[in-house]
Predicted model as a PDB file, atoms N, CA, C, CB and O in Angstrom, pLDDT in the B-factor column:
MODEL        1                                                                  
ATOM      1  N   MET A   1     119.621 147.392 145.010  1.00 93.00           N  
ATOM      2  CA  MET A   1     119.957 146.927 146.004  1.00 93.00           C  
ATOM      3  C   MET A   1     119.115 146.924 147.353  1.00 93.00           C  
ATOM      4  CB  MET A   1     120.967 147.415 146.069  1.00 93.00           C  
ATOM      5  O   MET A   1     119.051 148.059 147.824  1.00 93.00           O  
ATOM      6  N   LEU A   2     118.589 146.159 147.948  1.00 91.00           N  
ATOM      7  CA  LEU A   2     117.768 145.897 149.322  1.00 91.00           C  
ATOM      8  C   LEU A   2     118.508 146.632 150.355  1.00 91.00           C  
ATOM      9  CB  LEU A   2     117.648 144.263 149.782  1.00 91.00           C  
ATOM     10  O   LEU A   2     119.569 146.065 150.614  1.00 91.00           O  
ATOM     11  N   VAL A   3     118.325 147.605 150.971  1.00 94.00           N  
ATOM     12  CA  VAL A   3     118.837 147.887 152.354  1.00 94.00           C  
ATOM     13  C   VAL A   3     118.111 147.738 153.648  1.00 94.00           C  
ATOM     14  CB  VAL A   3     119.186 149.099 152.365  1.00 94.00           C  
ATOM     15  O   VAL A   3     116.986 148.236 153.620  1.00 94.00           O  
ATOM     16  N   LEU A   4     118.476 147.153 154.836  1.00 93.00           N  
ATOM     17  CA  LEU A   4     117.270 146.704 155.612  1.00 93.00           C  
ATOM     18  C   LEU A   4     118.057 147.059 156.871  1.00 93.00           C  
ATOM     19  CB  LEU A   4     116.650 145.016 155.415  1.00 93.00           C  
ATOM     20  O   LEU A   4     119.258 146.851 156.698  1.00 93.00           O  
ATOM     21  N   SER A   5     117.774 147.505 158.019  1.00 93.00           N  
ATOM     22  CA  SER A   5     118.112 147.490 159.673  1.00 93.00           C  
ATOM     23  C   SER A   5     117.557 146.617 159.909  1.00 93.00           C  
ATOM     24  CB  SER A   5     117.765 148.537 160.661  1.00 93.00           C  
ATOM     25  O   SER A   5     116.447 146.119 159.718  1.00 93.00           O  
ATOM     26  N   ARG A   6     119.075 146.301 160.702  1.00 94.00           N  
ATOM     27  CA  ARG A   6     119.007 144.931 161.785  1.00 94.00           C  
ATOM     28  C   ARG A   6     119.166 145.312 163.229  1.00 94.00           C  
ATOM     29  CB  ARG A   6     120.276 143.789 161.507  1.00 94.00           C  
ATOM     30  O   ARG A   6     119.522 146.481 163.376  1.00 94.00           O  
ATOM     31  N   LYS A   7     118.992 144.613 164.347  1.00 94.00           N  
ATOM     32  CA  LYS A   7     119.817 145.177 165.483  1.00 94.00           C  
ATOM     33  C   LYS A   7     120.028 143.430 165.877  1.00 94.00           C  
ATOM     34  CB  LYS A   7     118.886 146.492 166.824  1.00 94.00           C  
ATOM     35  O   LYS A   7     119.365 142.468 165.488  1.00 94.00           O  
ATOM     36  N   LYS A   8     120.930 143.472 166.574  1.00 95.00           N  
ATOM     37  CA  LYS A   8     121.767 142.272 167.534  1.00 95.00           C  
ATOM     38  C   LYS A   8     120.530 141.424 167.543  1.00 95.00           C  
ATOM     39  CB  LYS A   8     122.442 142.745 169.353  1.00 95.00           C  
ATOM     40  O   LYS A   8     119.380 141.785 167.794  1.00 95.00           O  
ATOM     41  N   ASP A   9     121.038 140.054 167.175  1.00 96.00           N  
ATOM     42  CA  ASP A   9     120.142 139.007 167.339  1.00 96.00           C  
ATOM     43  C   ASP A   9     118.753 138.912 166.372  1.00 96.00           C  
ATOM     44  CB  ASP A   9     119.785 139.100 168.752  1.00 96.00           C  
ATOM     45  O   ASP A   9     117.866 138.088 166.592  1.00 96.00           O  
ATOM     46  N   GLU A  10     118.717 139.815 165.354  1.00 97.00           N  
ATOM     47  CA  GLU A  10     117.513 139.757 164.488  1.00 97.00           C  
ATOM     48  C   GLU A  10     118.363 139.075 162.846  1.00 97.00           C  
ATOM     49  CB  GLU A  10     116.658 141.673 164.375  1.00 97.00           C  
ATOM     50  O   GLU A  10     119.573 139.166 162.640  1.00 97.00           O  
ATOM     51  N   SER A  11     117.524 138.538 162.039  1.00 97.00           N  
ATOM     52  CA  SER A  11     118.315 138.373 160.818  1.00 97.00           C  
ATOM     53  C   SER A  11     117.516 138.671 160.075  1.00 97.00           C  
ATOM     54  CB  SER A  11     118.913 137.206 160.465  1.00 97.00           C  
ATOM     55  O   SER A  11     116.439 139.219 160.313  1.00 97.00           O  
ATOM     56  N   ILE A  12     118.087 138.242 158.774  1.00 97.00           N  
ATOM     57  CA  ILE A  12     117.067 138.375 157.505  1.00 97.00           C  
ATOM     58  C   ILE A  12     117.111 136.952 156.722  1.00 97.00           C  
ATOM     59  CB  ILE A  12     117.577 139.716 156.366  1.00 97.00           C  
ATOM     60  O   ILE A  12     118.034 136.138 156.755  1.00 97.00           O  
ATOM     61  N   MET A  13     116.069 136.867 156.115  1.00 97.00           N  
ATOM     62  CA  MET A  13     115.800 135.657 155.236  1.00 97.00           C  
ATOM     63  C   MET A  13     115.906 135.600 153.636  1.00 97.00           C  
ATOM     64  CB  MET A  13     114.492 135.305 155.519  1.00 97.00           C  
ATOM     65  O   MET A  13     115.175 136.179 152.832  1.00 97.00           O  
ATOM     66  N   ILE A  14     116.820 134.895 153.417  1.00 96.00           N  
ATOM     67  CA  ILE A  14     116.898 135.094 151.583  1.00 96.00           C  
ATOM     68  C   ILE A  14     116.433 133.534 151.373  1.00 96.00           C  
ATOM     69  CB  ILE A  14     118.885 135.545 150.671  1.00 96.00           C  
ATOM     70  O   ILE A  14     117.044 132.568 151.833  1.00 96.00           O  
ATOM     71  N   GLY A  15     115.419 133.485 150.710  1.00 95.00           N  
ATOM     72  CA  GLY A  15     114.651 132.767 150.054  1.00 95.00           C  
ATOM     73  C   GLY A  15     114.092 132.091 151.227  1.00 95.00           C  
ATOM     74  O   GLY A  15     113.700 132.787 152.164  1.00 95.00           O  
ATOM     75  N   ASP A  16     113.984 130.405 151.303  1.00 96.00           N  
ATOM     76  CA  ASP A  16     113.600 129.521 152.102  1.00 96.00           C  
ATOM     77  C   ASP A  16     114.871 129.182 153.109  1.00 96.00           C  
ATOM     78  CB  ASP A  16     113.055 128.385 151.280  1.00 96.00           C  
ATOM     79  O   ASP A  16     114.547 129.097 154.293  1.00 96.00           O  
ATOM     80  N   GLN A  17     116.262 128.978 152.807  1.00 96.00           N  
ATOM     81  CA  GLN A  17     117.081 128.500 153.249  1.00 96.00           C  
ATOM     82  C   GLN A  17     118.320 128.915 153.533  1.00 96.00           C  
ATOM     83  CB  GLN A  17     117.063 127.821 152.804  1.00 96.00           C  
ATOM     84  O   GLN A  17     119.162 128.091 153.888  1.00 96.00           O  
ATOM     85  N   ILE A  18     118.666 130.441 153.405  1.00 97.00           N  
ATOM     86  CA  ILE A  18     119.294 130.905 153.874  1.00 97.00           C  
ATOM     87  C   ILE A  18     119.156 131.833 154.902  1.00 97.00           C  
ATOM     88  CB  ILE A  18     119.702 131.081 153.208  1.00 97.00           C  
ATOM     89  O   ILE A  18     118.317 132.615 154.454  1.00 97.00           O  
ATOM     90  N   GLU A  19     119.487 132.228 156.047  1.00 97.00           N  
ATOM     91  CA  GLU A  19     119.454 133.088 156.757  1.00 97.00           C  
ATOM     92  C   GLU A  19     120.961 134.044 157.566  1.00 97.00           C  
ATOM     93  CB  GLU A  19     118.610 132.420 157.497  1.00 97.00           C  
ATOM     94  O   GLU A  19     121.940 133.394 157.934  1.00 97.00           O  
ATOM     95  N   ILE A  20     120.924 135.331 157.708  1.00 97.00           N  
ATOM     96  CA  ILE A  20     121.857 136.265 157.542  1.00 97.00           C  
ATOM     97  C   ILE A  20     121.676 136.412 159.659  1.00 97.00           C  
ATOM     98  CB  ILE A  20     121.319 137.850 156.125  1.00 97.00           C  
ATOM     99  O   ILE A  20     120.589 136.192 160.194  1.00 97.00           O  
ATOM    100  N   LYS A  21     122.172 136.565 159.982  1.00 97.00           N  
ATOM    101  CA  LYS A  21     121.825 136.783 161.660  1.00 97.00           C  
ATOM    102  C   LYS A  21     122.785 137.603 162.003  1.00 97.00           C  
ATOM    103  CB  LYS A  21     121.866 135.457 162.715  1.00 97.00           C  
ATOM    104  O   LYS A  21     123.936 137.211 161.808  1.00 97.00           O  
ATOM    105  N   ILE A  22     122.588 138.829 162.548  1.00 97.00           N  
ATOM    106  CA  ILE A  22     123.198 140.024 163.478  1.00 97.00           C  
ATOM    107  C   ILE A  22     123.880 139.481 165.270  1.00 97.00           C  
ATOM    108  CB  ILE A  22     121.634 141.262 163.705  1.00 97.00           C  
ATOM    109  O   ILE A  22     123.463 139.434 166.427  1.00 97.00           O  
ATOM    110  N   LEU A  23     125.015 139.198 164.575  1.00 97.00           N  
ATOM    111  CA  LEU A  23     125.887 138.219 166.224  1.00 97.00           C  
ATOM    112  C   LEU A  23     126.332 139.194 167.263  1.00 97.00           C  
ATOM    113  CB  LEU A  23     127.672 137.237 165.850  1.00 97.00           C  
ATOM    114  O   LEU A  23     126.145 139.115 168.477  1.00 97.00           O  
ATOM    115  N   ALA A  24     126.917 140.075 166.628  1.00 96.00           N  
ATOM    116  CA  ALA A  24     127.467 141.495 167.347  1.00 96.00           C  
ATOM    117  C   ALA A  24     127.531 142.986 166.610  1.00 96.00           C  
ATOM    118  CB  ALA A  24     128.979 141.233 167.728  1.00 96.00           C  
ATOM    119  O   ALA A  24     127.815 143.071 165.415  1.00 96.00           O  
ATOM    120  N   VAL A  25     127.256 144.102 167.391  1.00 94.00           N  
ATOM    121  CA  VAL A  25     127.705 145.156 166.848  1.00 94.00           C  
ATOM    122  C   VAL A  25     128.928 145.916 168.047  1.00 94.00           C  
ATOM    123  CB  VAL A  25     126.321 146.045 166.443  1.00 94.00           C  
ATOM    124  O   VAL A  25     128.837 146.250 169.228  1.00 94.00           O  
ATOM    125  N   ASP A  26     129.910 145.953 167.148  1.00 94.00           N  
ATOM    126  CA  ASP A  26     130.683 146.695 168.177  1.00 94.00           C  
ATOM    127  C   ASP A  26     131.450 148.077 167.136  1.00 94.00           C  
ATOM    128  CB  ASP A  26     131.986 145.441 169.035  1.00 94.00           C  
ATOM    129  O   ASP A  26     132.011 147.970 166.046  1.00 94.00           O  
ATOM    130  N   GLY A  27     131.265 148.997 167.756  1.00 92.00           N  
ATOM    131  CA  GLY A  27     131.541 150.744 166.969  1.00 92.00           C  
ATOM    132  C   GLY A  27     130.896 149.812 165.272  1.00 92.00           C  
ATOM    133  O   GLY A  27     129.920 149.104 165.026  1.00 92.00           O  
ATOM    134  N   GLU A  28     131.976 150.286 164.518  1.00 93.00           N  
ATOM    135  CA  GLU A  28     131.505 150.194 162.962  1.00 93.00           C  
ATOM    136  C   GLU A  28     132.012 148.685 162.803  1.00 93.00           C  
ATOM    137  CB  GLU A  28     132.322 151.460 161.724  1.00 93.00           C  
ATOM    138  O   GLU A  28     132.417 148.383 161.681  1.00 93.00           O  
ATOM    139  N   GLN A  29     132.033 147.787 163.713  1.00 94.00           N  
ATOM    140  CA  GLN A  29     132.427 146.433 163.153  1.00 94.00           C  
ATOM    141  C   GLN A  29     131.371 145.422 163.461  1.00 94.00           C  
ATOM    142  CB  GLN A  29     133.796 145.936 163.732  1.00 94.00           C  
ATOM    143  O   GLN A  29     131.297 145.129 164.655  1.00 94.00           O  
ATOM    144  N   ILE A  30     130.354 144.692 162.475  1.00 95.00           N  
ATOM    145  CA  ILE A  30     129.640 144.096 162.688  1.00 95.00           C  
ATOM    146  C   ILE A  30     129.961 142.284 162.523  1.00 95.00           C  
ATOM    147  CB  ILE A  30     128.778 144.767 162.033  1.00 95.00           C  
ATOM    148  O   ILE A  30     130.561 141.800 161.563  1.00 95.00           O  
ATOM    149  N   LYS A  31     129.575 141.728 163.335  1.00 96.00           N  
ATOM    150  CA  LYS A  31     129.419 140.170 163.668  1.00 96.00           C  
ATOM    151  C   LYS A  31     128.164 139.856 162.611  1.00 96.00           C  
ATOM    152  CB  LYS A  31     128.988 139.794 165.540  1.00 96.00           C  
ATOM    153  O   LYS A  31     127.155 140.559 162.671  1.00 96.00           O  
ATOM    154  N   ILE A  32     128.274 138.731 161.605  1.00 96.00           N  
ATOM    155  CA  ILE A  32     127.174 138.289 160.917  1.00 96.00           C  
ATOM    156  C   ILE A  32     127.330 136.608 161.095  1.00 96.00           C  
ATOM    157  CB  ILE A  32     127.185 138.896 159.312  1.00 96.00           C  
ATOM    158  O   ILE A  32     128.445 136.093 161.177  1.00 96.00           O  
ATOM    159  N   GLY A  33     126.170 135.876 161.141  1.00 97.00           N  
ATOM    160  CA  GLY A  33     126.275 134.614 161.193  1.00 97.00           C  
ATOM    161  C   GLY A  33     125.104 134.251 159.770  1.00 97.00           C  
ATOM    162  O   GLY A  33     124.049 134.855 159.580  1.00 97.00           O  
ATOM    163  N   ILE A  34     125.753 132.911 158.752  1.00 97.00           N  
ATOM    164  CA  ILE A  34     125.401 132.957 157.742  1.00 97.00           C  
ATOM    165  C   ILE A  34     125.112 131.311 158.229  1.00 97.00           C  
ATOM    166  CB  ILE A  34     126.315 133.602 156.559  1.00 97.00           C  
ATOM    167  O   ILE A  34     125.766 130.570 158.963  1.00 97.00           O  
ATOM    168  N   VAL A  35     123.559 131.058 157.318  1.00 97.00           N  
ATOM    169  CA  VAL A  35     123.115 129.521 158.030  1.00 97.00           C  
ATOM    170  C   VAL A  35     122.706 129.277 156.508  1.00 97.00           C  
ATOM    171  CB  VAL A  35     121.620 129.343 159.560  1.00 97.00           C  
ATOM    172  O   VAL A  35     121.667 129.761 156.060  1.00 97.00           O  
ATOM    173  N   ALA A  36     123.477 128.588 155.819  1.00 97.00           N  
ATOM    174  CA  ALA A  36     123.079 127.730 154.532  1.00 97.00           C  
ATOM    175  C   ALA A  36     122.971 126.176 154.216  1.00 97.00           C  
ATOM    176  CB  ALA A  36     123.919 128.074 153.665  1.00 97.00           C  
ATOM    177  O   ALA A  36     123.565 125.402 154.967  1.00 97.00           O  
ATOM    178  N   PRO A  37     122.472 125.839 153.482  1.00 97.00           N  
ATOM    179  CA  PRO A  37     123.146 124.843 152.912  1.00 97.00           C  
ATOM    180  C   PRO A  37     124.361 124.552 152.678  1.00 97.00           C  
ATOM    181  CB  PRO A  37     122.832 124.746 152.123  1.00 97.00           C  
ATOM    182  O   PRO A  37     125.090 125.487 152.346  1.00 97.00           O  
ATOM    183  N   LYS A  38     124.867 123.358 152.765  1.00 95.00           N  
ATOM    184  CA  LYS A  38     126.289 123.125 152.420  1.00 95.00           C  
ATOM    185  C   LYS A  38     126.455 123.290 150.750  1.00 95.00           C  
ATOM    186  CB  LYS A  38     126.749 121.554 152.968  1.00 95.00           C  
ATOM    187  O   LYS A  38     127.634 123.344 150.403  1.00 95.00           O  
ATOM    188  N   THR A  39     125.473 123.377 149.664  1.00 96.00           N  
ATOM    189  CA  THR A  39     125.471 123.178 148.610  1.00 96.00           C  
ATOM    190  C   THR A  39     125.935 124.697 148.109  1.00 96.00           C  
ATOM    191  CB  THR A  39     124.228 122.529 148.231  1.00 96.00           C  
ATOM    192  O   THR A  39     126.275 124.955 146.955  1.00 96.00           O  
ATOM    193  N   VAL A  40     125.875 125.753 149.323  1.00 95.00           N  
ATOM    194  CA  VAL A  40     125.502 127.306 148.721  1.00 95.00           C  
ATOM    195  C   VAL A  40     127.252 127.133 149.334  1.00 95.00           C  
ATOM    196  CB  VAL A  40     123.849 128.764 149.595  1.00 95.00           C  
ATOM    197  O   VAL A  40     127.774 126.521 150.266  1.00 95.00           O  
ATOM    198  N   LYS A  41     127.765 128.067 148.195  1.00 93.00           N  
ATOM    199  CA  LYS A  41     129.668 128.481 148.184  1.00 93.00           C  
ATOM    200  C   LYS A  41     128.960 129.985 149.062  1.00 93.00           C  
ATOM    201  CB  LYS A  41     130.910 128.872 145.865  1.00 93.00           C  
ATOM    202  O   LYS A  41     127.999 130.568 148.559  1.00 93.00           O  
ATOM    203  N   VAL A  42     129.545 130.438 150.308  1.00 94.00           N  
ATOM    204  CA  VAL A  42     129.676 131.560 150.997  1.00 94.00           C  
ATOM    205  C   VAL A  42     131.062 131.783 151.219  1.00 94.00           C  
ATOM    206  CB  VAL A  42     128.945 131.537 152.157  1.00 94.00           C  
ATOM    207  O   VAL A  42     131.823 130.976 151.752  1.00 94.00           O  
ATOM    208  N   HIS A  43     131.421 133.136 150.704  1.00 94.00           N  
ATOM    209  CA  HIS A  43     132.722 133.771 150.556  1.00 94.00           C  
ATOM    210  C   HIS A  43     132.625 135.405 150.941  1.00 94.00           C  
ATOM    211  CB  HIS A  43     133.229 133.531 148.989  1.00 94.00           C  
ATOM    212  O   HIS A  43     131.813 136.301 150.708  1.00 94.00           O  
ATOM    213  N   ARG A  44     133.534 135.329 151.451  1.00 94.00           N  
ATOM    214  CA  ARG A  44     134.120 137.362 151.728  1.00 94.00           C  
ATOM    215  C   ARG A  44     133.953 137.235 150.426  1.00 94.00           C  
ATOM    216  CB  ARG A  44     136.064 138.169 152.436  1.00 94.00           C  
ATOM    217  O   ARG A  44     133.694 136.186 149.836  1.00 94.00           O  
ATOM    218  N   SER A  45     134.154 138.706 149.782  1.00 94.00           N  
ATOM    219  CA  SER A  45     134.096 139.443 148.671  1.00 94.00           C  
ATOM    220  C   SER A  45     135.302 138.898 148.170  1.00 94.00           C  
ATOM    221  CB  SER A  45     133.979 140.953 148.811  1.00 94.00           C  
ATOM    222  O   SER A  45     135.456 137.969 147.378  1.00 94.00           O  
ATOM    223  N   GLU A  46     136.412 139.845 148.937  1.00 96.00           N  
ATOM    224  CA  GLU A  46     137.772 139.551 148.510  1.00 96.00           C  
ATOM    225  C   GLU A  46     138.062 138.587 148.049  1.00 96.00           C  
ATOM    226  CB  GLU A  46     138.548 139.611 149.231  1.00 96.00           C  
ATOM    227  O   GLU A  46     138.785 138.593 147.053  1.00 96.00           O  
ATOM    228  N   VAL A  47     137.461 137.041 148.778  1.00 96.00           N  
ATOM    229  CA  VAL A  47     137.848 135.771 148.183  1.00 96.00           C  
ATOM    230  C   VAL A  47     137.263 135.325 147.291  1.00 96.00           C  
ATOM    231  CB  VAL A  47     137.877 134.887 148.861  1.00 96.00           C  
ATOM    232  O   VAL A  47     137.811 134.521 146.537  1.00 96.00           O  
ATOM    233  N   PHE A  48     135.663 135.818 147.077  1.00 94.00           N  
ATOM    234  CA  PHE A  48     135.395 135.270 145.879  1.00 94.00           C  
ATOM    235  C   PHE A  48     135.620 135.831 144.644  1.00 94.00           C  
ATOM    236  CB  PHE A  48     134.334 135.006 145.881  1.00 94.00           C  
ATOM    237  O   PHE A  48     134.960 135.448 143.679  1.00 94.00           O  
ATOM    238  N   GLU A  49     136.718 136.950 144.504  1.00 95.00           N  
ATOM    239  CA  GLU A  49     137.410 137.366 143.463  1.00 95.00           C  
ATOM    240  C   GLU A  49     138.595 137.131 143.022  1.00 95.00           C  
ATOM    241  CB  GLU A  49     137.411 138.271 143.493  1.00 95.00           C  
ATOM    242  O   GLU A  49     138.887 137.163 141.826  1.00 95.00           O  
ATOM    243  N   ALA A  50     139.520 136.829 144.105  1.00 95.00           N  
ATOM    244  CA  ALA A  50     140.677 135.893 144.067  1.00 95.00           C  
ATOM    245  C   ALA A  50     140.389 134.605 143.425  1.00 95.00           C  
ATOM    246  CB  ALA A  50     141.168 135.619 145.417  1.00 95.00           C  
ATOM    247  O   ALA A  50     140.995 134.151 142.455  1.00 95.00           O  
ATOM    248  N   ILE A  51     139.364 134.028 144.083  1.00 94.00           N  
ATOM    249  CA  ILE A  51     138.877 132.811 142.912  1.00 94.00           C  
ATOM    250  C   ILE A  51     138.265 132.728 141.547  1.00 94.00           C  
ATOM    251  CB  ILE A  51     138.020 132.133 143.396  1.00 94.00           C  
ATOM    252  O   ILE A  51     138.190 131.770 140.778  1.00 94.00           O  
ATOM    253  N   GLN A  52     137.814 134.054 141.424  1.00 94.00           N  
ATOM    254  CA  GLN A  52     137.735 134.224 139.925  1.00 94.00           C  
ATOM    255  C   GLN A  52     138.548 134.461 138.893  1.00 94.00           C  
ATOM    256  CB  GLN A  52     137.146 134.949 139.723  1.00 94.00           C  
ATOM    257  O   GLN A  52     138.480 134.156 137.702  1.00 94.00           O  
ATOM    258  N   VAL A  53     139.718 135.349 139.850  1.00 93.00           N  
ATOM    259  CA  VAL A  53     141.123 135.636 139.192  1.00 93.00           C  
ATOM    260  C   VAL A  53     141.636 134.340 138.599  1.00 93.00           C  
ATOM    261  CB  VAL A  53     142.240 136.211 140.286  1.00 93.00           C  
ATOM    262  O   VAL A  53     141.807 134.075 137.409  1.00 93.00           O  
ATOM    263  N   GLN A  54     141.913 133.357 139.988  1.00 90.00           N  
ATOM    264  CA  GLN A  54     142.461 132.124 139.723  1.00 90.00           C  
ATOM    265  C   GLN A  54     142.169 131.528 138.748  1.00 90.00           C  
ATOM    266  CB  GLN A  54     142.321 131.389 140.498  1.00 90.00           C  
ATOM    267  O   GLN A  54     143.019 130.999 138.030  1.00 90.00           O  
ATOM    268  N   ASN A  55     140.885 131.487 138.513  1.00 87.00           N  
ATOM    269  CA  ASN A  55     139.774 130.679 137.763  1.00 87.00           C  
ATOM    270  C   ASN A  55     140.218 131.148 135.933  1.00 87.00           C  
ATOM    271  CB  ASN A  55     137.837 131.344 138.421  1.00 87.00           C  
ATOM    272  O   ASN A  55     140.583 130.456 134.983  1.00 87.00           O  
ATOM    273  N   LYS A  56     139.984 132.505 136.076  1.00 85.00           N  
ATOM    274  CA  LYS A  56     140.425 132.805 134.668  1.00 85.00           C  
ATOM    275  C   LYS A  56     141.955 132.563 134.018  1.00 85.00           C  
ATOM    276  CB  LYS A  56     140.162 134.194 134.549  1.00 85.00           C  
ATOM    277  O   LYS A  56     142.297 132.306 132.864  1.00 85.00           O  
ATOM    278  N   GLU A  57     142.856 132.786 135.457  1.00 82.00           N  
ATOM    279  CA  GLU A  57     144.169 132.143 134.663  1.00 82.00           C  
ATOM    280  C   GLU A  57     144.322 130.764 134.478  1.00 82.00           C  
ATOM    281  CB  GLU A  57     145.402 132.453 135.310  1.00 82.00           C  
ATOM    282  O   GLU A  57     145.025 130.186 133.649  1.00 82.00           O  
ATOM    283  N   ALA A  58     143.334 130.139 135.636  1.00 80.00           N  
ATOM    284  CA  ALA A  58     143.989 128.505 135.247  1.00 80.00           C  
ATOM    285  C   ALA A  58     143.402 127.968 133.557  1.00 80.00           C  
ATOM    286  CB  ALA A  58     143.191 127.090 136.705  1.00 80.00           C  
ATOM    287  O   ALA A  58     143.861 127.054 132.872  1.00 80.00           O  
ATOM    288  N   LEU A  59     141.846 129.234 133.127  1.00 77.00           N  
ATOM    289  CA  LEU A  59     142.053 128.720 131.853  1.00 77.00           C  
ATOM    290  C   LEU A  59     142.528 129.255 130.676  1.00 77.00           C  
ATOM    291  CB  LEU A  59     141.163 128.350 131.560  1.00 77.00           C  
ATOM    292  O   LEU A  59     142.148 128.899 129.561  1.00 77.00           O  
ATOM    293  N   SER A  60     143.367 130.118 130.906  1.00 76.00           N  
ATOM    294  CA  SER A  60     144.122 130.514 129.816  1.00 76.00           C  
ATOM    295  C   SER A  60     144.912 129.572 129.790  1.00 76.00           C  
ATOM    296  CB  SER A  60     144.727 131.739 129.807  1.00 76.00           C  
ATOM    297  O   SER A  60     144.941 128.903 128.757  1.00 76.00           O  
ATOM    298  N   ALA A  61     146.072 129.108 131.243  1.00 67.00           N  
ATOM    299  CA  ALA A  61     146.803 128.685 130.953  1.00 67.00           C  
ATOM    300  C   ALA A  61     146.306 127.430 130.467  1.00 67.00           C  
ATOM    301  CB  ALA A  61     147.579 128.832 131.709  1.00 67.00           C  
ATOM    302  O   ALA A  61     147.332 126.789 130.243  1.00 67.00           O  
ATOM    303  N   SER A  62     145.287 126.688 130.166  1.00 63.00           N  
ATOM    304  CA  SER A  62     144.714 125.394 129.936  1.00 63.00           C  
ATOM    305  C   SER A  62     144.909 125.602 128.119  1.00 63.00           C  
ATOM    306  CB  SER A  62     142.886 125.179 130.711  1.00 63.00           C  
ATOM    307  O   SER A  62     145.491 124.927 127.269  1.00 63.00           O  
ATOM    308  N   SER A  63     144.318 126.546 128.078  1.00 64.00           N  
ATOM    309  CA  SER A  63     143.860 127.009 126.564  1.00 64.00           C  
ATOM    310  C   SER A  63     145.468 127.087 125.812  1.00 64.00           C  
ATOM    311  CB  SER A  63     142.865 128.848 126.565  1.00 64.00           C  
ATOM    312  O   SER A  63     145.675 126.454 124.776  1.00 64.00           O  
ATOM    313  N   SER A  64     146.491 127.883 126.423  1.00 65.00           N  
ATOM    314  CA  SER A  64     147.736 127.802 125.781  1.00 65.00           C  
ATOM    315  C   SER A  64     148.491 126.417 126.003  1.00 65.00           C  
ATOM    316  CB  SER A  64     148.563 128.947 126.266  1.00 65.00           C  
ATOM    317  O   SER A  64     149.218 126.101 125.061  1.00 65.00           O  
ATOM    318  N   PHE A  65     148.449 125.512 127.104  1.00 68.00           N  
ATOM    319  CA  PHE A  65     149.404 124.324 126.746  1.00 68.00           C  
ATOM    320  C   PHE A  65     148.299 123.651 125.747  1.00 68.00           C  
ATOM    321  CB  PHE A  65     149.993 123.227 128.223  1.00 68.00           C  
ATOM    322  O   PHE A  65     148.775 123.232 124.692  1.00 68.00           O  
ATOM    323  N   LEU A  66     146.939 123.493 125.922  1.00 67.00           N  
ATOM    324  CA  LEU A  66     146.368 122.660 124.396  1.00 67.00           C  
ATOM    325  C   LEU A  66     147.212 122.982 123.461  1.00 67.00           C  
ATOM    326  CB  LEU A  66     144.848 123.073 123.733  1.00 67.00           C  
ATOM    327  O   LEU A  66     147.861 122.143 122.837  1.00 67.00           O  
ATOM    328  N   GLU A  67     147.297 124.521 123.235  1.00 70.00           N  
ATOM    329  CA  GLU A  67     147.621 125.148 122.057  1.00 70.00           C  
ATOM    330  C   GLU A  67     148.876 124.765 121.462  1.00 70.00           C  
ATOM    331  CB  GLU A  67     147.608 126.461 122.240  1.00 70.00           C  
ATOM    332  O   GLU A  67     149.007 124.649 120.243  1.00 70.00           O  
ATOM    333  N   GLN A  68     150.000 124.522 122.470  1.00 71.00           N  
ATOM    334  CA  GLN A  68     151.461 123.881 122.256  1.00 71.00           C  
ATOM    335  C   GLN A  68     150.870 122.143 122.295  1.00 71.00           C  
ATOM    336  CB  GLN A  68     152.844 124.418 123.813  1.00 71.00           C  
ATOM    337  O   GLN A  68     151.166 121.621 121.221  1.00 71.00           O  
ATOM    338  N   LEU A  69     150.458 121.588 122.820  1.00 69.00           N  
ATOM    339  CA  LEU A  69     150.165 120.180 122.275  1.00 69.00           C  
ATOM    340  C   LEU A  69     150.011 120.343 121.131  1.00 69.00           C  
ATOM    341  CB  LEU A  69     149.092 119.438 122.739  1.00 69.00           C  
ATOM    342  O   LEU A  69     150.897 119.897 120.402  1.00 69.00           O  
ATOM    343  N   LYS A  70     148.879 121.016 120.518  1.00 71.00           N  
ATOM    344  CA  LYS A  70     148.477 120.579 119.198  1.00 71.00           C  
ATOM    345  C   LYS A  70     149.398 120.698 118.075  1.00 71.00           C  
ATOM    346  CB  LYS A  70     147.373 121.237 118.849  1.00 71.00           C  
ATOM    347  O   LYS A  70     149.352 120.198 116.951  1.00 71.00           O  
ATOM    348  N   LYS A  71     150.496 121.701 118.792  1.00 70.00           N  
ATOM    349  CA  LYS A  71     151.702 122.402 117.669  1.00 70.00           C  
ATOM    350  C   LYS A  71     152.980 120.632 117.492  1.00 70.00           C  
ATOM    351  CB  LYS A  71     152.927 124.468 118.893  1.00 70.00           C  
ATOM    352  O   LYS A  71     153.646 120.267 116.523  1.00 70.00           O  
ATOM    353  N   LYS A  72     152.834 120.050 118.747  1.00 62.00           N  
ATOM    354  CA  LYS A  72     153.108 119.218 118.798  1.00 62.00           C  
ATOM    355  C   LYS A  72     153.419 117.947 117.751  1.00 62.00           C  
ATOM    356  CB  LYS A  72     152.550 119.256 119.446  1.00 62.00           C  
ATOM    357  O   LYS A  72     153.811 116.866 118.191  1.00 62.00           O  
TER     358      LYS A  72                                                      
ENDMDL                                                                          
END                                                                             
């Protein structure tokens, strides 16, 4: 993991197309802005994890459904 210190109005570049901007610092809360191409999906980690769980559930439901169809 790379750890960097940034102040308000400073940014970090990831590759050529993704910029992480520090918009505000208020106590322990930091507001960031992310500038990225529309083709890059950006999610909070808890949302990303929920999507992964839903995808796994959908895959297992699909395979169960296919097995039931084979039996008919």
